[in-house]
LONUSE-712431 format. One line per 5 residues: number of its first residue (from 0); their letters; for each residue z, x negated, y negated of C-alpha. Coordinates in steps of 0.2 Angstrom, whole numbers. Example, Ala and Ser with C-alpha at 12.3 -4.5 7.8 and 13.67 -1.06 7.14 Angstrom:
REM residues 2
0) as) 39,-62,22 | 36,-68,5
END
This chain:
REM residues 334
0) mkrve) -72,94,70 | -77,87,53 | -73,69,50 | -71,61,33 | -63,46,25
5) vhgga) -58,29,31 | -45,28,18 | -37,42,8 | -44,47,-9 | -61,52,-4
10) ldamr) -61,68,-14 | -80,67,-17 | -83,68,2 | -70,82,3 | -78,92,-10
15) rlyad) -95,91,-1 | -87,95,16 | -77,110,10 | -87,116,-4 | -79,133,-4
20) aprpw) -61,127,-6 | -51,132,-21 | -52,120,-36 | -45,109,-42 | -41,99,-27
25) vdlst) -23,94,-23 | -25,76,-17 | -10,71,-7 | -19,59,4 | -15,42,-4
30) ginpw) 3,39,-6 | 0,34,-25 | 14,38,-37 | 8,54,-46 | 17,49,-62
35) pwpag) 9,32,-66 | 15,19,-78 | 9,24,-95 | -5,12,-100 | -11,15,-118
40) eqhfr) -26,11,-129 | -17,-5,-134 | -20,-12,-117 | -39,-9,-118 | -43,-16,-135
45) dlhrl) -49,-32,-128 | -63,-26,-117 | -75,-36,-127 | -68,-53,-122 | -66,-63,-106
50) ptged) -48,-65,-99 | -40,-81,-105 | -28,-93,-97 | -14,-86,-108 | -18,-68,-102
55) farct) -16,-74,-84 | 0,-84,-88 | 8,-68,-96 | 4,-57,-82 | 10,-70,-69
60) aamaa) 26,-73,-78 | 30,-54,-79 | 26,-53,-60 | 37,-67,-56 | 51,-61,-66
65) algtr) 50,-43,-59 | 48,-49,-41 | 61,-63,-42 | 50,-77,-37 | 42,-93,-44
70) edail) 27,-92,-56 | 18,-106,-47 | 19,-95,-31 | 9,-80,-38 | -9,-77,-40
75) papgs) -15,-61,-48 | -30,-54,-40 | -41,-39,-41 | -31,-28,-29 | -23,-33,-12
80) ellir) -37,-25,-3 | -49,-40,-8 | -36,-52,-4 | -34,-45,14 | -53,-48,16
85) mlpgv) -52,-66,10 | -38,-72,20 | -48,-76,35 | -58,-89,26 | -42,-97,19
90) iaper) -31,-99,34 | -43,-97,49 | -32,-93,63 | -38,-90,81 | -26,-77,87
95) vavla) -18,-64,76 | -5,-51,80 | -6,-36,69 | 6,-21,68 | 0,-5,75
100) psygd) -1,9,70 | -3,2,52 | -15,0,38 | -31,-1,47 | -40,-14,37
105) harvw) -29,-28,43 | -35,-27,61 | -53,-24,56 | -54,-39,44 | -47,-51,57
110) raagc) -58,-44,71 | -73,-45,60 | -69,-64,56 | -70,-67,75 | -51,-68,78
115) dvves) -43,-63,94 | -33,-48,87 | -18,-41,96 | -13,-24,90 | 6,-21,94
120) pdpls) 20,-10,89 | 31,-27,89 | 19,-40,82 | 34,-51,77 | 37,-54,96
125) eagsa) 20,-63,96 | 26,-76,84 | 28,-89,99 | 9,-87,103 | 0,-80,89
130) davvi) -7,-91,74 | -4,-77,62 | 7,-61,62 | 3,-47,50 | 16,-33,46
135) cnpnn) 17,-20,32 | 35,-19,26 | 38,-4,23 | 24,1,35 | 10,12,31
140) pdgrr) 8,26,37 | 25,29,45 | 37,20,33 | 44,9,46 | 55,-5,39
145) fepde) 58,-22,48 | 75,-29,47 | 77,-46,38 | 84,-55,52 | 70,-51,64
150) ieaah) 57,-56,50 | 67,-72,47 | 67,-77,66 | 48,-74,67 | 45,-84,52
155) rrlsr) 55,-99,59 | 45,-98,75 | 28,-97,66 | 33,-111,55 | 37,-123,69
160) rrgwl) 20,-120,76 | 11,-120,59 | 7,-102,60 | 7,-89,47 | 18,-74,43
165) iidea) 8,-61,32 | 18,-47,24 | 9,-33,16 | 22,-26,3 | 11,-13,-5
170) fadlq) 26,-1,-5 | 40,-13,-7 | 43,-9,-26 | 52,6,-19 | 66,-5,-12
175) persw) 65,-22,-20 | 81,-28,-12 | 71,-28,5 | 56,-38,-2 | 51,-55,4
180) aprgg) 44,-59,-13 | 59,-70,-18 | 54,-81,-4 | 36,-83,-11 | 29,-100,-10
185) sdhll) 38,-104,6 | 28,-113,19 | 19,-102,31 | 23,-86,22 | 10,-75,13
190) vlrsm) 15,-60,4 | 3,-47,-3 | 8,-36,-18 | -1,-21,-26 | 1,-11,-42
195) gkfyg) -8,4,-35 | 6,13,-26 | 23,12,-35 | 15,10,-53 | 2,23,-49
200) laglr) -13,12,-55 | -24,11,-40 | -40,11,-51 | -34,-4,-61 | -37,-15,-46
205) lgall) -23,-27,-49 | -13,-35,-35 | -6,-52,-31 | -4,-66,-17 | 12,-75,-16
210) apkei) 9,-91,-6 | 12,-110,-5 | 3,-120,-19 | -11,-126,-8 | -15,-108,-3
215) vrsmq) -14,-102,-21 | -26,-115,-26 | -38,-112,-12 | -39,-93,-15 | -41,-96,-34
220) arlgc) -56,-107,-31 | -64,-93,-21 | -60,-79,-34 | -66,-89,-48 | -62,-90,-67
225) wsvst) -62,-72,-71 | -57,-62,-56 | -45,-50,-65 | -51,-41,-80 | -43,-43,-97
230) palav) -36,-25,-98 | -29,-26,-80 | -19,-42,-85 | -13,-34,-101 | -7,-19,-91
235) gaaay) 1,-29,-78 | 11,-40,-90 | 18,-24,-99 | 21,-14,-83 | 30,-28,-73
240) sdrhw) 41,-31,-89 | 46,-13,-90 | 63,-13,-81 | 68,4,-88 | 52,13,-81
245) qtatr) 54,5,-65 | 72,10,-63 | 69,28,-69 | 54,29,-58 | 63,25,-42
250) qrlae) 75,39,-45 | 61,51,-50 | 52,47,-34 | 67,49,-23 | 71,66,-31
255) arqrl) 52,71,-28 | 53,65,-10 | 69,76,-7 | 59,91,-14 | 45,88,-3
260) dellq) 56,87,12 | 64,103,8 | 47,111,6 | 42,105,23 | 57,111,31
265) eqpre) 53,129,25 | 39,130,38 | 39,144,51 | 45,142,69 | 28,147,76
270) rpfrv) 20,131,71 | 34,118,69 | 32,101,63 | 45,88,57 | 46,73,46
275) vggtd) 48,58,57 | 45,44,44 | 39,39,27 | 44,32,10 | 49,39,-6
280) lfryv) 30,40,-10 | 24,49,6 | 31,58,22 | 25,56,39 | 25,72,49
285) emada) 23,76,68 | 16,92,75 | 7,98,91 | -11,99,82 | -11,89,66
290) hrlwq) -30,89,65 | -30,108,65 | -17,109,51 | -27,96,42 | -42,107,42
295) qlarq) -32,122,37 | -25,113,22 | -43,107,17 | -50,124,17 | -36,128,4
300) gvyvr) -41,113,-7 | -26,102,-1 | -31,85,5 | -18,75,16 | -21,60,27
305) rfpwt) -25,61,45 | -29,47,57 | -42,44,71 | -29,37,83 | -17,52,83
310) srhlr) -19,70,85 | 0,73,81 | 3,65,64 | -1,68,46 | 4,58,30
315) iglpg) 8,69,15 | 10,62,-3 | 20,68,-17 | 14,84,-26 | 13,79,-45
320) nagee) 20,96,-52 | 27,113,-48 | 9,120,-46 | 4,107,-33 | 20,111,-24
325) srlra) 16,129,-24 | -2,126,-18 | 5,115,-4 | 17,128,1 | 4,142,2
330) alsp) -8,131,11 | 5,127,25 | 8,146,28 | -1,152,44
END
């Protein structure tokens, strides 16, 4: 069986592996909003200059207002992926409990740093023995959401032991009322945010760390003076300030997710599969032979996400228009 991608979005590899597939490809592999925030030419006029302190301050203020947290608790950064890779050098835990299944780089990064990594479906229960606990909330790829009281209890246990609770909120913009960003800056709490998913601007490479002041300072020293580009800061300041777009987009995504659910429910009985999780940006489906269906879709130029740790699940992002919906529907047919 052909294998490709560590993450979704590896269209170049897919084109090579399935050279005869219809073009253009329909990329549903990433869970990125197909209707991104509309960045314009005005946000890229300052490519000729280095980012200033004022650029960082404007972006930070907009992030803080949108997330409901303090400005001194936020550090803009070139994507949450880089922050994940830098965290071991900042807090240096020995034993780390990581949610599994989840975004795979969390476990890989801590293991590469020499930590004793425990992958668990219930990492919060390890708060009494681990030096750090890592969850995605909502989780990627299954959309699991942790209840506030269980997060709070784990945070208290970790704090008493000077451990760290790390919450990856890459998809939290969909339900801001469930976010821990308003607690940003609290002792022994690290929150990771990203513009890539909800705002649909993955290529911009803009994210943020919400952390106590000493962690913000330590991470800033590692990132250096010009870690985020001038255009990225300009787009971040504008997009995080655009409340109308945020509200309208949550509604649009919910409606698109409902259409995708209806499309998936149309599939014939001879090859049943069902939606077992997800968010308004992707659906997590279960079936008897997910890898076989993945190949069938790939041969039709439709790229969805599969996983090396399961042969029964796929993640399917939102089609961006009626044509992509039709391509997906046709590709799913036996």
